[in-house]
N, C-alpha and C positions, 0 to 999 in steps of 0.2 A: 399481790401474788400474780406472777406471769404464767400463762398457760399456753401450751401448744396442743392442737388437736391433730392426731395422726390417724387418718382413715386407711384401713388395710383392705386391699382387694383389687386384683387385676381388672375385674369387671368395671371398676370405677375409672381406671385409666383408659379403658377401651370405649368408654361412653355408653356402656350397655345399661347402666343404672345411674341415677342422679344422686349425688351426695347430699341428701336432705338432712342427714344426721348432723352435719356441720352447722347448719342453721339453728337447729334445735339446741345443740350443745352451746353454741356461742351465746344465744339468748339466755340460756339457763345459767351459764357461768357468769355472764354480765350481771344478772340479777343477784348473784352471790357476792359481787364485788371483785370477781376474778377477771383480770384483763387477758383476753386472748390476743396474743401478738402474732401468732403464726398458725397456718393450717397446712398440713402436708398430706398428700395422697401417695401411697406406696403400694406396689404390687405384691403378690404372694411369693416373695423371694426372701429367704432368710438373711442373706448377706445385705441386701438393700434395706431390709427392715432394721437390721442392727445398725446400719449407717444412719438411718433416720432417728433411731434412739440416741445414738451418740451426738448427733447434731442438736436434737431437741433438748437433751440434757444440758448442753452447753449454754442454752439461751432461755430456758424456762424452768420454773419451779415445779410445774405440774405438767405431766404428759398424759393426755386423755386419748386412749386408743378405742376405735370402733372397728369391729370386724375381726375375723381370724380366730374366733373362739369355737368354731364348729367341729364336727367329727372327722373331717377328711384330712388327708396328709398335707393339703395346701393351706390349712388353717393353722398358721404358724405364730400367732402373736404371743401366746404364753411361752412357747418353746424359745422364741427369739429373745424375749425379755429375760426369761430365766437364765439362758445361756449368757447373755450380756452381764447380768448381775451375779453370775456364778452361784445360782441357787437351784435347788432341786424342784421338780414337779411332783406333787403328791396327789392322791385321790381324796376328794372331799366326800366322805362316806354318806352323809345325808343326801347329797346331790346324786350320788350313784344309786342309792336306794330309790329315789324318786324317778330316775331315768328307767330303772328296771321295772318299776311299777307302771309307768306309762306304756312301755312296750307290752307288758303283760296284759294290761287292760284293753289294748287294741288287738290282742291275739297275734302279735307279731314277734318274731325272733329278733333279739337284740344282737347286732353284730359287734364284734370286739371294738371296732373303731369308735363306737358311741361312748366308750369309757373316756375318751378324750374330752368330752364336754363336762365331765366332773373333775377335771384336773384343776389344781390351784398351785400357785407358786408358794414355796415354803416360806412361812412367816407372814403370808398375806392375809387379809380379811376377805372371806367369801362374801359375794354379793348375790343374793337370791334372785333367780330369774322367774318371775311370776307368770310370764307369758310364753316361755320357751324352755329349752333344756340346757343351754350353754351357761355355765356358771361364770359370773363376773368376779373380778379380783380387784383389790385395792391394797397398796402397800407403800411404805416410805423407806427409802434406802439412801443413806448418806445425804440426807437433806432434800432429796428429790421425791416428789409424790408421783405415783403411777396409778392410773385408774383404767381398768380394762373392761370395756363394755361390748356387748354383742352387736353385730352389724345390722340385722333386720330392725327397721325403725320401731315396729310394734313391740320388740323386746328391749331395744335400747332406751326408749323414752321412759317407760315405767321404772327402769333400773336407775337412770340418772335422777329421776324425780323422787325416788324412794331411798333405797340404801346408799346409792352413790352420793346424793346430796347430804345425807346424814353424816357419812364419813368425811366428806369435804368440810362440813361445818366444824366437825371435831378437830380436824387438822388446822383449820384457819384460826381457831382460838378467838382472840379479841379483834381480828381484822374486820373492818367495817364492810357491811354489804352495800351494794349499789342500788339506789332508788332512781327511777326515771318517770318522767311524765311526757306523753306524746301530745304535741299541739298540732292540730290539723288546719290547714289554710286552703282557701280556694280563691280564684279570681286574681291570682298573682303568680308570676313565674319565679323560679328558683333564683335567678340572677337579681331580679328586682327585690325579692325578699332579703337576699343576702346583703344587697347594697344598703338597705334600711337598717340592718343590724350589724354592719361590718365592725363598728367600734366595739360592740358587745362581744362579738365572736373573737376578735383579736385580743381583747383584754380578759377573756374568760380564764378562770382558774377553777373555781368551785362555786356554783355549779358549772358544768360544761354545756355548751349549746352546739348541737350538730344538726344541720339541715339535710333533708332527704327529698328527692323529687320523684313524682310519678306524673303521668299525663293528666293535665288539668288540675293537679293539686300538689301541694308541698307540705311536708311535715318537718317539725323541729322536735328533736328529743333533748329535753333538759334533764341532766343527770347529776347526781351527787352521792357521795358516800357518807353514811351516817349510822349511828348505833340504833336509832329508832325511826319508825315511820313519821312520828311527829316532828322530830328534828329535821328529817329530810323535807317534809312538806313546808316547814318554815323557810328553809333555804330556797326551795324550788319556787314557792309563791312569790318571793321577792323578784326572782328572775322573770317569772311569767308576767308580772305587773309591768316590768320595763318593756317587755315584748308587746304586750297589749296596748301600751301607750302609742306605739308606732304602727302596729298592724292589726288593731282590734277589728277594723272593718272587714278583714279577711279571715279572722280566726273563728272557725265554726264549731270546734270541739276541742276538749282537752282529754281525749281518749282516742284509741285507734278505731274510729268508725268512718264510714264513707259519708260524703255529703248527702247522698240520697237517703241514707239511714237517718241522718239528723233531720232532713226535711220531713220524712214520714212521722218522726217523733213530734215535730212542731205542728204538723197538720192535726195529729191526734190530740195534742194538748189543747189546741184551739178549736177543735171539733169542726174543722174545715176539710173540704174535699177538692180533688184535683183531677183534671182530664187533660189529654194531650192530642195534638194533631201534628203529624210529622210528614215531611216530604224527603229532603235530602238525608236525614238521619235514619230513615227506614225502620223506625220502631225502636231504635236503641234507647231513646229516653224512657219509653215505657218498660223496656227490658230491665234497665237499671233500677227503676222504681220498684218493679214487681219482684226483683231479686231480694228485696227487703222482706223478711218474714212478717206476715201479718199486715202487709200494706193494702190488702183488699178493702179494709175499712176506710182508707183514706184515698185510694186511687180508684176512681170510678171506671176508667178505661181510656183507651186511646184508639186513634185511627191513623193508618198510614195512607195518605192521599198522594200517591207518587205521581200520578198523571193529572193533567188539567181536568179531564173528564171526572175523575174521582173527587177532585176538589169541588167541582161544580155539583155533582150529584149527592155527595155525602155532606158537604159543608155549606152548600148553597152559594159558593163564590160565583158571581156572574161571569160568563165567558167573555163578556166585554172587558172585564177586569184582567182576565188571564191572557187573552189573545187579541190580535188585530193591531192595526196601525195606531200608535199612540197609547196603547194599553200599557199599564204599569208592568204587567207580566206576573208570572207565578213567583218569580224571584224578586220580590220588592218589599219595601216596608209596609205598604198598604195591604198587600196580600197576607203577610205575616200577621198583621193585626186582625184582619177578617177571620183568618183560620183560628186564632186563639179565642176570639169572641164567640165564634160559631160553636166550637167544641165545648166551650164553657156553658153556653146556653142550652145546647142539645142534651148535655149530660146533667144539667141542673147542678153544676159544681160551683165552688167558690173561686177556683182558679182554672184558667185555660192557658196552656203553654203550647206554642207552635214553633216549628223550625222549618225554614225553607232556604235553599241555597244551592251552591255548586260544589259537590264533593269530588268531582273529577271522574275520569281523567281528562275530559275535554270541557271547554267552555259551554255554557248554555245561555240562550237568549242574549248572546253577545256579552255575557258577564263572566268575569274571571273565576278560575278554580280557586276555592277557598273563601269566596264571598258568601256569608251566611247571615240571614236575618232571623232573629227569634223574638217572640213577643210574649209578654206576661199580661194576661187579661184577668184582672181581679174584679169580682162583683162589687159594684158601687164605686169603682175608681176608674180613672182614665187609663186606657191600655198603654203600656210602655213597650216600644220596639227598640231592640238593640241591634247594631250592625257590627260585625266582626270580620276581619280578614285573617284567615288561618293558613298555615303552611303545613307541608307534609303530604303523605300519600292519602289515598281515598279513606282508608279506615281511620287514619290519624285525624283527618279533618272531621269526620263524623263524630269521633269520640270527644275531640276538643270542643266542638260545637255544643254537644250535649252537656259537657261539664260546665261550659260557660252559661248555658241556660239554667242549669241547676244552681249555680252560684247566684244568679240574679233572682231566682225564685226564693232562695234562702234569704236574700236581702229583703224581698217583698214581705216575707213572712214575719220578719222582725219589726216591720214598720207599724 
């Protein structure tokens, strides 16, 4: 089944609000096995809305509308669709009764325009609004399905997840739903990942393999249509095994979780603790770790030793190491190792992680922007220092450096 989402509202075109409904709907429809081929945004104009309906009907089996179901004269979705289909608008009495009850309970007088929220298209199925007043509608005319949902996300989401989905499943009959599994990777870029999987991607039919990239991590969504979850798992498992054979060293999760979440889980499972010492990253490593709920049991704490004075006073790094002729400097492999070992020992942790480098915008110690050293100091093992050369602006370099350190920590936790 092919679908088009039509978001109605001039405020969307003006950029006054973000169309978050499209994301929720696309994900929900995909889960049902419905392919969203187009998304349209149209203002509160009857003629242009009817044009959007005409175009959508020519290329989709299902038109899903959001917005334009409210009480004002510019809420035109039901009016425009009813006019296009040559059907009447009628009052849904149970909704009208509920609207009157709500106004009465608030001690407010209901103006006549609020009756518009109880309107439904003749022959449609009413969709109850559990978090608002505007009634939803669903109908099938001449083979095309129409689903009308309210614009406010707090009203739209419960409606599509409840009566909207129930109606769609009824209309779909034996059509297979879509099942997906998200694979999360770290320590590899999108282009390198794609190069290792290019033959699988080009030959894909069922399941399908789709890569997605974010800073410091890449995801692959493996999807298939099946009648049952067991059938889907069987097909997806085969594809995942092929991917793991090539990229297993980078695959940290088979669900939508961050690498820092997975690290906290691994620390918890092994009853080990972590501390950090940061310079160029300015506390970003600690921030990402502490964003994970419940991480206080695994993350002892961190220090931001931005200046040489703080590296010396808090971590005990000798000034002869940091400054002076012939000194390695603050931005060096040996300083990174000392920082990680010192914070590990000071906090009595199992792991110490450090980052020191040049985030920009200017060089430091004669070293280029983007040069970062980070170290993993594990109790009872030799400290490992990694060197990376990163591109991008200051914020991008900091984030990429932290993501690289997290990946190497994840590797150490598996050893």
